[in-house]
C-alpha positions as CSV (number, residue, x, y, z in Angstrom):
1,M,3.6,157.5,147.0
2,T,4.7,154.0,147.5
3,Y,5.2,153.5,143.7
4,G,7.4,156.4,143.6
5,W,9.2,156.3,146.8
6,T,12.2,154.6,145.5
7,S,13.3,157.3,142.9
8,P,14.5,159.8,145.6
9,M,15.3,157.2,148.0
10,I,18.0,155.2,146.2
11,P,20.2,158.1,145.9
12,Y,19.4,158.7,149.7
13,F,20.6,155.2,150.9
14,T,23.4,154.9,148.2
15,E,25.1,158.3,148.4
16,G,25.9,158.3,152.1
17,E,23.3,160.5,153.0
18,G,21.0,157.9,154.8
19,H,20.8,156.5,158.1
20,I,21.0,153.0,156.4
21,Q,23.8,152.2,154.0
22,M,23.1,150.4,150.7
23,T,24.9,149.4,147.6
24,Q,23.0,150.1,144.1
25,Q,21.7,146.7,143.7
26,E,20.4,146.3,147.4
27,A,18.6,149.8,146.8
28,Q,17.1,148.7,143.6
29,F,15.9,145.7,145.2
30,M,13.4,147.8,147.0
31,E,11.6,148.2,143.9
32,T,11.5,144.6,142.9
33,I,10.3,143.3,146.3
34,N,7.6,145.8,146.2
35,L,6.4,144.5,142.8
36,L,6.7,140.9,144.2
37,G,4.6,141.8,147.1
38,S,2.1,143.0,144.6
39,A,2.2,139.5,142.9
40,S,1.9,137.5,146.3
41,G,-1.1,139.6,147.2
42,L,-3.1,138.6,144.3
43,P,-4.8,135.5,145.6
44,F,-6.0,137.4,148.7
45,V,-7.4,140.2,146.6
46,L,-9.4,137.5,144.2
47,F,-10.9,136.3,147.1
48,S,-11.6,139.4,149.2
49,V,-13.3,141.5,146.4
50,N,-15.9,138.8,145.7
51,K,-16.2,137.5,149.3
52,I,-16.2,140.6,151.4
53,G,-16.8,143.2,148.8
54,R,-15.0,145.9,147.0
55,K,-15.4,148.5,149.8
56,K,-14.1,146.3,152.6
57,S,-11.1,145.2,150.5
58,M,-10.0,148.9,150.0
59,L,-10.4,149.6,153.7
60,I,-8.1,146.6,154.5
61,A,-5.5,148.0,151.9
62,S,-5.5,151.2,153.5
63,F,-5.0,149.8,157.0
64,L,-2.2,147.7,155.8
65,G,-0.7,150.7,153.9
66,S,-0.6,152.8,157.1
67,L,1.3,150.1,158.9
68,C,3.9,149.6,156.2
69,W,4.4,153.6,156.1
70,L,4.8,153.3,160.0
71,T,7.3,150.5,159.8
72,L,9.5,152.5,157.3
73,I,9.7,155.3,159.6
74,F,11.2,153.2,162.4
75,A,12.8,150.6,160.2
76,P,16.3,149.9,161.9
77,N,18.0,148.1,158.9
78,K,17.5,147.1,155.2
79,E,15.8,143.8,156.1
80,V,12.9,145.7,157.7
81,I,12.6,148.1,154.9
82,Y,12.3,145.3,152.5
83,A,9.6,143.5,154.4
84,A,7.6,146.9,154.6
85,R,8.1,147.4,150.9
86,F,6.7,143.9,150.3
87,F,3.5,144.3,152.1
88,A,3.1,147.8,150.7
89,G,3.2,146.1,147.3
90,M,0.3,144.0,148.6
91,A,-1.8,146.7,149.7
92,G,-1.3,148.8,146.6
93,D,-2.2,145.8,144.5
94,M,-5.4,145.3,146.3
95,C,-6.1,149.1,145.6
96,F,-5.5,148.6,141.9
97,V,-7.8,145.9,141.4
98,A,-10.8,146.8,144.1
99,A,-10.7,150.6,143.4
100,P,-11.2,150.4,139.7
101,M,-13.8,147.5,140.1
102,Y,-15.8,149.8,142.6
103,V,-15.7,153.2,140.8
104,A,-16.8,151.4,137.4
105,E,-19.6,149.8,139.4
106,I,-21.0,152.9,141.3
107,A,-20.6,155.4,138.3
108,H,-23.0,156.4,135.6
109,H,-21.6,155.3,132.1
110,R,-21.6,159.0,130.8
111,I,-18.9,159.9,133.5
112,R,-17.5,156.4,134.3
113,G,-14.2,157.1,132.1
114,F,-13.6,160.4,134.1
115,L,-14.1,159.0,137.5
116,S,-12.3,155.9,136.8
117,A,-9.3,158.1,135.7
118,L,-9.3,160.0,138.9
119,I,-7.6,156.8,140.8
120,Y,-4.8,157.4,138.4
121,L,-4.6,161.0,139.1
122,M,-4.4,160.4,142.6
123,M,-1.5,158.1,142.1
124,L,0.3,160.9,140.2
125,L,-0.4,163.2,143.1
126,G,1.2,160.6,145.4
127,V,4.4,160.6,143.0
128,I,4.7,164.6,143.2
129,I,4.4,164.4,147.0
130,V,7.1,161.8,147.5
131,Y,9.3,163.3,144.8
132,T,9.1,166.7,146.6
133,T,9.4,165.6,150.2
134,G,11.7,162.7,149.3
135,A,14.2,165.0,147.9
136,Y,14.0,168.1,150.0
137,A,12.5,166.9,153.4
138,P,13.9,164.7,156.2
139,Y,13.4,160.8,155.6
140,Y,10.6,160.5,157.9
141,V,8.1,163.0,156.1
142,P,7.0,160.9,153.0
143,P,6.0,158.0,155.4
144,L,4.3,160.5,157.8
145,I,2.1,161.7,155.0
146,G,1.4,158.2,153.9
147,I,0.3,157.3,157.4
148,V,-2.1,160.5,157.6
149,L,-3.8,159.7,154.1
150,T,-4.3,156.0,154.6
151,V,-5.8,156.7,158.2
152,C,-7.9,159.4,156.6
153,Q,-9.3,156.7,154.3
154,C,-9.9,154.4,157.0
155,I,-11.8,156.9,158.9
156,F,-14.0,158.3,156.1
157,F,-14.4,155.8,153.4
158,P,-16.7,153.6,155.6
159,F,-19.5,156.0,155.1
160,M,-19.4,155.3,151.3
161,P,-22.0,152.7,149.9
162,E,-20.8,149.2,148.8
163,S,-21.2,148.6,144.9
164,P,-24.6,147.9,143.8
165,Y,-23.2,145.3,141.5
166,Y,-21.6,143.4,144.2
167,F,-24.8,143.3,146.2
168,V,-26.9,142.1,143.2
169,Y,-24.0,139.4,142.8
170,V,-24.5,138.2,146.3
171,N,-28.3,138.5,145.9
172,R,-28.7,141.2,148.5
173,I,-31.1,143.2,146.3
174,N,-32.4,145.4,149.1
175,N,-29.0,146.8,150.0
176,A,-28.3,147.2,146.3
177,R,-31.6,149.4,146.2
178,K,-30.2,151.4,149.1
179,A,-26.9,151.6,147.7
180,L,-28.3,153.1,144.4
181,Q,-30.6,155.5,146.3
182,K,-27.5,157.0,148.2
183,L,-25.1,157.0,145.2
184,R,-28.0,158.9,142.9
185,R,-29.3,160.9,145.5
186,S,-32.8,159.6,144.6
187,S,-35.4,157.2,145.6
188,D,-36.2,156.4,141.9
189,V,-33.6,153.8,141.1
190,E,-35.8,150.8,140.1
191,T,-35.1,151.2,136.3
192,E,-31.2,151.1,136.8
193,L,-31.6,148.3,139.4
194,N,-33.5,146.1,137.1
195,E,-30.7,146.9,134.3
196,I,-28.0,145.7,136.7
197,K,-30.1,142.8,137.8
198,K,-30.5,141.6,134.2
199,S,-26.7,142.4,133.4
200,V,-25.6,140.0,136.5
201,E,-28.2,137.4,135.9
202,R,-27.2,137.0,132.0
203,Q,-23.6,137.1,133.0
204,Q,-24.2,134.7,135.8
205,H,-25.4,131.8,133.3
206,E,-21.5,131.2,133.1
207,K,-19.7,130.2,136.3
208,G,-17.0,132.5,137.4
209,R,-14.0,130.2,136.9
210,I,-10.5,131.1,135.9
211,Q,-10.7,128.7,132.8
212,D,-13.7,130.8,131.5
213,L,-11.3,133.5,131.0
214,F,-10.0,131.3,127.9
215,L,-13.0,129.4,127.0
216,N,-15.6,132.2,126.6
217,K,-14.7,134.3,123.5
218,N,-15.4,137.5,125.3
219,N,-13.4,137.0,128.2
220,R,-10.5,135.8,126.0
221,I,-10.7,138.8,123.9
222,A,-10.8,141.2,126.9
223,L,-7.9,139.2,128.6
224,I,-5.7,139.5,125.4
225,I,-6.5,143.4,125.2
226,M,-5.6,143.8,129.1
227,T,-2.5,141.7,128.7
228,V,-0.9,143.6,125.9
229,L,-2.2,147.2,127.3
230,N,-0.5,146.1,130.9
231,L,2.6,145.0,129.5
232,G,2.7,147.8,126.9
233,Q,2.5,150.5,129.7
234,H,5.8,149.2,131.2
235,Y,7.7,148.6,128.1
236,S,6.8,152.0,127.1
237,G,8.6,153.2,130.1
238,I,6.4,154.2,132.9
239,T,7.8,152.2,135.6
240,I,11.3,152.7,134.7
241,M,10.7,156.5,134.5
242,V,9.1,156.7,137.8
243,M,11.3,154.5,139.8
244,N,14.7,155.6,138.0
245,L,14.0,159.2,137.1
246,H,16.6,160.8,139.2
247,T,19.3,158.2,137.8
248,I,18.2,158.7,134.3
249,L,18.7,162.6,134.6
250,E,21.8,162.4,136.3
251,E,23.5,160.1,133.7
252,A,22.9,163.1,131.1
253,G,25.2,165.2,133.1
254,S,23.1,168.4,132.5
255,T,24.3,171.6,134.1
256,Y,21.0,173.3,132.9
257,I,18.7,171.9,135.7
258,N,18.9,169.7,138.7
259,S,17.7,166.1,138.5
260,S,15.3,166.4,141.8
261,V,13.9,169.9,140.3
262,A,13.2,168.0,136.7
263,A,12.0,165.1,138.6
264,I,9.2,167.2,140.4
265,I,8.4,169.0,137.3
266,S,7.8,165.8,135.4
267,S,5.5,164.5,138.0
268,V,3.5,167.6,138.0
269,I,3.3,167.5,134.3
270,M,2.1,164.0,134.6
271,L,-0.7,165.2,137.0
272,V,-1.7,168.0,134.4
273,G,-1.5,165.5,131.4
274,G,-3.5,162.8,133.4
275,S,-6.1,165.4,134.5
276,T,-6.4,166.5,131.0
277,A,-7.1,163.2,129.7
278,S,-9.7,162.4,132.5
279,V,-11.7,165.4,131.4
280,I,-11.7,164.5,127.6
281,I,-11.5,160.6,127.8
282,D,-15.7,160.6,127.9
283,K,-15.6,163.0,124.8
284,F,-13.2,161.7,122.4
285,G,-13.0,158.1,123.4
286,R,-10.5,155.6,124.8
287,K,-9.0,154.6,121.1
288,F,-8.1,158.0,120.0
289,L,-6.1,159.0,123.3
290,L,-4.4,155.4,123.2
291,I,-3.2,156.0,119.6
292,T,-2.2,159.8,120.3
293,S,-0.4,158.8,123.3
294,S,1.5,155.9,121.6
295,I,2.6,158.0,118.8
296,S,3.8,161.3,120.6
297,T,5.6,159.0,123.3
298,G,7.2,157.0,120.9
299,I,8.8,160.3,119.3
300,V,9.8,161.6,122.7
301,L,11.5,158.5,123.6
302,T,13.4,158.5,120.2
303,S,15.0,161.8,121.4
304,I,16.2,160.3,124.6
305,T,17.5,157.1,122.8
306,V,19.3,159.3,120.1
307,F,21.0,161.5,122.8
308,Y,22.2,158.5,124.7
309,Q,23.6,156.9,121.6
310,L,25.6,160.0,120.8
311,K,27.0,160.2,124.3
312,Y,27.7,156.3,124.3
313,S,29.3,157.0,120.9
314,G,31.8,159.6,122.2
315,Y,30.2,162.8,120.8
316,D,30.2,165.9,123.1
317,V,26.8,166.4,124.1
318,S,27.3,168.8,126.9
319,R,25.6,171.7,124.9
320,I,22.4,169.4,124.4
321,S,22.5,167.8,127.9
322,W,19.2,169.5,128.4
323,I,17.3,167.2,126.2
324,P,16.8,164.1,128.5
325,A,15.4,166.5,131.0
326,V,13.1,168.2,128.5
327,A,12.1,165.0,127.0
328,C,11.2,163.2,130.3
329,M,8.9,166.3,131.0
330,L,7.3,165.7,127.6
331,F,7.1,161.9,128.3
332,A,5.3,162.6,131.5
333,A,2.6,164.7,129.4
334,T,2.3,162.5,126.3
335,F,2.3,159.1,128.3
336,K,-0.2,160.2,130.6
337,L,-2.5,161.3,127.8
338,G,-3.5,157.8,127.3
339,L,-1.2,155.1,127.7
340,G,-0.8,155.7,131.4
341,L,-4.6,156.4,131.9
342,V,-6.9,154.4,129.5
343,P,-5.9,151.1,130.5
344,I,-7.1,151.3,134.0
345,V,-10.3,152.4,132.8
346,L,-10.7,149.7,130.2
347,T,-9.6,147.1,132.8
348,A,-12.9,147.7,134.8
349,E,-15.2,148.0,131.5
350,I,-14.6,144.9,129.4
351,F,-14.5,142.0,132.1
352,P,-18.2,140.9,132.9
353,T,-19.4,140.7,136.5
354,N,-19.0,137.0,137.0
355,I,-15.4,137.0,135.9
356,K,-14.5,140.4,136.6
357,A,-12.4,139.9,139.9
358,I,-10.5,136.9,138.3
359,G,-10.1,139.0,134.9
360,M,-8.5,142.1,136.6
361,T,-6.5,140.0,138.9
362,V,-5.0,138.2,136.0
363,A,-4.4,141.4,134.3
364,E,-3.0,142.7,137.3
365,I,-0.4,139.8,137.1
366,W,0.6,141.0,133.7
367,Y,0.9,144.5,135.0
368,I,3.2,143.3,137.8
369,V,5.4,141.0,135.5
370,G,5.8,143.9,133.1
371,A,6.6,146.0,136.0
372,V,9.2,143.5,137.2
373,T,10.8,142.4,134.0
374,S,10.9,146.0,132.6
375,V,12.9,147.4,135.7
376,N,15.4,144.3,135.6
377,V,15.7,144.3,131.9
378,Y,16.3,148.1,132.0
379,S,19.0,147.6,135.0
380,W,20.7,144.7,133.2
381,L,21.0,146.5,129.8
382,F,21.9,149.8,131.3
383,E,24.9,148.3,133.3
384,S,26.0,146.1,130.5
385,Y,25.6,148.0,127.4
386,G,24.8,151.7,128.2
387,L,21.5,153.8,128.7
388,H,20.7,154.0,125.0
389,V,19.9,150.5,124.6
390,P,16.9,149.8,126.9
391,F,15.6,153.1,125.3
392,Y,15.8,151.6,121.9
393,I,13.2,148.8,123.3
394,L,10.9,151.4,125.0
395,T,10.8,153.4,121.6
396,C,9.9,150.3,119.7
397,C,7.2,149.2,122.3
398,S,5.5,152.5,122.3
399,F,5.0,152.8,118.4
400,S,3.7,149.2,118.4
401,M,1.2,150.1,120.9
402,C,-0.3,152.3,118.4
403,L,-0.7,149.5,115.8
404,F,-2.3,147.2,118.3
405,T,-4.8,149.8,119.3
406,I,-5.9,150.5,116.1
407,F,-6.5,146.8,115.0
408,F,-7.6,145.2,118.4
409,V,-8.9,147.7,121.1
410,P,-12.7,148.5,121.1
411,E,-14.1,151.7,121.7
412,T,-16.3,151.6,125.1
413,K,-17.0,155.3,125.2
414,G,-20.7,156.0,126.1
415,K,-21.5,152.3,126.4
416,T,-23.0,150.5,129.6
417,L,-21.1,147.5,131.0
418,D,-23.6,145.4,129.6
419,E,-23.5,146.7,126.0
420,I,-19.7,146.2,126.1
421,Q,-20.1,142.6,126.6
422,I,-22.5,142.5,123.7
423,M,-20.2,144.4,121.5
424,L,-17.1,142.0,122.5
425,S,-19.2,139.1,121.6
426,G,-19.8,140.5,118.0
427,K,-23.6,140.9,118.3
């Protein structure tokens, strides 16, 4: 919800409807400061997931998120809104590091991809909620829903066990055994517990230092893969689309469909596409979905690019002004089929336990860098040269992701976390 909140709110604050008036630049800064908050929270995330655990980190994030939503309801000016967005970015970043890590470590490898994908599906559901309520309900409704959801997590999530990998990592073996028994609904967990102990022990032979990301071959390969995938997500258009979808559709000048309605439909299609991918990811594998998604997304972005190029060149595009709306809906499906889903699954799979927190944090840094730069590059190119120029870049990046996946991304389907590390080492 935090991620998609600005899309319906930018028109609210800039078109004279809001209780606080902003210029276009001031409203767009709500996007940037949210992403800067994510970057600023990374050192604390790195500390918390290893020192207090994955579970407690998510609880802190949900508590902070509820305070941010509460602040947005009663914010008297744009400065307070900026502050709330900044700390909401910190809370969101903690979730996107701790939650994938937690899910990957509690799940059986046969359904790990599906369960990890659910995190992204919940994000898409949040986008749908905020697009719908932000466009048609009073200003306070989206924050109120956000408060209810985050408070519910604070109430119910404490009943979940901590990650058994984390317990083994901090040498609390009995706690790990109890956590596994609760997760598997069985008292016979010694075989799996021994596998976890062997995996953690083997990986702990190397200290979890940040320089190990570059000195160790496995970690270096994993970091390169995640850096490219995280940057590629944004430069294939997801942050730009989610945060500016209303503006992009209004620029087309279509009389066929309202931009708010198109945005809601697109977000629903994102959820359907992501749900489909989550079901088939453990059947068809990560590489197949990435390649299929990259090619189909590139084709869709090409159609948007051509439309705005024709419009910029002076052609009468009124009869085909429906193309951007339809293309954005198709983008929602094709992107979420792989590009929008697989990286978050891979992030939690390809880093070893001793370096996982550092690796995922650095990967998240690149995710934030991609988000911040793509949004600002888009805004600058749009204002300076026209909407077709940034879409040329998005199209090229999408097709490039296909090539990168073919040659560099390993297939992790059906492999345990330990087997993935052995595979990365070339053994």
